[in-house]
N, C-alpha and C positions, 0 to 999 in steps of 0.2 A: 623604762619605768614610767608608769602613769600614776598621777596623783589626783584624787577626787576629794575636793573640800566641800564641807557642808556645815550647817548649824548657825549660819548668820541670821539676822533678823532685826526687828525694831524693838528697843527696850528703853525704859525710862532710866534717867540718871540714878545711879545706885543699884541698878539691877544686875543680873548675871546672864551670861550666855556660855555655852560650851561649843567650841568648834571642833570638828573632826576632819582628819585627812587620811584617807585610805590609800595605801600604795599597792600597786600590782605590777607585774612584769618581772624584770630582773632585779628583784629587791634584795637579793643576797649580797649585792655589792654596796648597798646603801649603808652609810655609817650615821651621818647627821641628818636630822629632819628639823625643820624650823618654820617659823611664821614671820611673815613680813606684812606690812599694811601700807596702804596708800590713801591719804586723805585728798579730797578735791583740791586741785591746784598745787599739790605738794609732791615731792619725790617719795618713792617707796622707801620705807624705813624698816630696819630690823626690829622685831618684837621679842622673839624668844627662840631658843634652839635646844635640842637634846641629842646627845650622842647615843650610840648603841649600848654603851656602858651606863647610861643614865646621867651623865654630867649635863648640867643645864646652864644656860646663860639667859639673861633678861636685859632689856633696855631699862635704864633707871626709872623711866616714867611709869612702868607697869610693875615694878618690884613690890611684892607684898599684896598685889591685887590679882595678878595672873599666875597661873600654874600650868606649865607644860608637862605632859606625861606621854608615855609611849607603851603600847601593848604590842610587843614583838610577835606574839602568837597571832594577832589579828592584823599585823602590818599596818597599824593605825597610830597616829599621833593625835593628841588632844590638846586643846588650849582652853582651860577653864578660866573665864574672865569674870571677876567679881568687882563690886563697887565701880561699875562702869561710869565713865564721865563722857560728856559730849565730845571732848577732844579725842576720844577713842574711836570716833566715827571714821569709817573708811572701808575700803575693800581689803579683805584679809586674804593673803596668798600663802599656801604652804609650799615649801621647797624641800629638796633633798639633794644630798651630795655624797660622794664616796669618801672624800678626804676632809679632815677637819679644817685644814688651812687653805682650802681651795674655795672657789666661788660655787654658788649653787648651780647645779646642772639641770635639774628637773623642777618644773613648776606645775601647780594645779591651776584651775581656772579662776579661782577667787570667789569669795563669798562676802556679801555686803553686810556690814554691821553699822547700824544707825542707833545712836544714843541721843534721846531727846532730853532737853533740860526741863 
């Protein structure tokens, strides 16, 4: 499975961005796709995930601002980010896994999101 993330950029506080992550390869085995982010000097943290059935999870800090969605026909997962804050700055990585209760097995290359104050 290969994951290609895109959509990052520089935006002012309060602005919006939409990240995309396209999956290719043995995608039939993938159930969960998600987004993580890593700010400078910090550990990578979970942001959001979505199962093949459409169940979603979010970290508390993005609830009400971010929306994860999935287009199974395009094998793509999206992260719509609204009301962005400077603390959302970081490299965003998409991940995929076959089982809900396992660790992520596949990772994309990351896309930079920078929110200026």
